[in-house]
N, C-alpha and C positions, 0 to 999 in steps of 0.2 A: 592314318597307320598305325604310327608309333604308342599310341596309345591303347587301342586295341591291344596289341603282345602286351600294353605293360600292364594293361585287367587282369591281359591273359595268366599272364609270372607270377602276376599280387594271390590269382583264384587255385594257380596249379601250388606254389606255397603254402597256403592255407589245407588243401588234396595232405600235403604230405606231412603236415606238425600235426594233424587232425586222425590220419589214417596209417600212417608208417612212421611212428613216434619211437618203433622195439629197432627196429634195422636204419634209425638215423641219424645223425650225430650234430650234422649241423647243416643249415639253404640257407644258401647266400646267393648273390646275383655279381657275378663277374664275367667281363669282356660281353656283355650285353646277353645276357644267357644263363636261368638260373644252377648252380654247379648242389649239388645232396652231396654229400660227404656219409656214404656206409658204416657199417659196425665193423667191415671184415677190412676197411683201410679203401677199398674204390669208388667210383665217384659215378655216380648218373649229371650227366649236363643236358639239359632240357632245353632246343635253340628252336626260336619262331622268328621265320624272314619278318626283316620291319618290311621292307621295300617289294618281297614277291607274297601274295595273300598266301594263306596256306601248306608254304612251304616250311618246311620242320624236320629237326633232325633228334630224338632222343634216343644220348648216346650212355652204355654205360662200360667204362672203362675199366675193365680189370685185366688186366695185361698186368702190370704189377704185383699183381697176387695171384696168382695163376698162368698168366699166357693167353685169359682171354679177352676178347668186349663181343662187346652186343649192341648194335646199334637197327634201327627200325629208321627210316625218313627219305626223305622221295625226291630226291635228288634224280633227272633223268638222265641218268646215265646210257649215253645210247648201246653199253654194250649188256645192255641190260632188258629192251625188248623184249626177249624171250620168257622174264620175268610176267607171268599173272595177271599179277597185279600193278606192273608197270602204270607208273616211275614211285608207284611203294615200296618198299622192297626192306626184306632183314640180311644185316650184317652175324649170320650165325655163328660164335665163337673165332669169328678171327673174318678179316675183311673183303679173304677173295671168296669163302663159302654162305652164297650170297639163294635165297629162299622169300618166297610169296612173303606175303606182310599183312597177315590181316587186324592191326594193329586202330583203333579208331581213329576218323582222324576227330574227331573232339579233343582239343590240347589236353583235358580235366581229363576223358575218360581216359586214354591216352597211356599220360601218365599214369593213372592207376591201374591198367594193366599191364603196362612193364613193370613198375613199383610190383604190382605181386606177383610176376615172371621171376624179378630179380630174390620177392622174399625168397621163392620156393627154389628155388637155386644158396641160396644164405642156408638153408635151414639145410639141406642135402648134405653140404658139405660140414656145417657144425657136425651133423648128425654120425660121416665117416669121423671126422677126429676126434670124436668121443668114446669108437671102439679101439 
C-alpha cells in the first residue's frame, strides 16, 4: 500500500511541476502528504491514505489569505449521508459549507482538476486587484 501511495505522489508532483508552474512556488512532501505552495501565499495539501485504499483529501488552505478553504475528501462523516456523492464531498469556502463533489477518483486527474479550479480563483482575485 505504502509503495502505491509513494508512486502516486511522485506522479502528482510531476503533473504539478509540468502543468502548473505559473501558480506554484514549491512542491514538497511534508507529514506524509504533498504540499504545494502557491503564488498567493496559500497552499494545497494532497493526502492519500496509506491504510485505507482510495481514501483521500485535497485541501486548499487559504484562510490566511482571504479567510477561506476548499477541500475535497471522502471521509464518511455520518452527518453528510444526505450528500448525493457521499462519502465524497466538497467543503466549499468553509468547513460548514458542504456540497457534492465531482472530483475524479484518479488522484492525478483530481489534482489537475483541483489546481485548475484554484488557478481560476487566483486569476479572478488578481483581476479584481488590478482594478
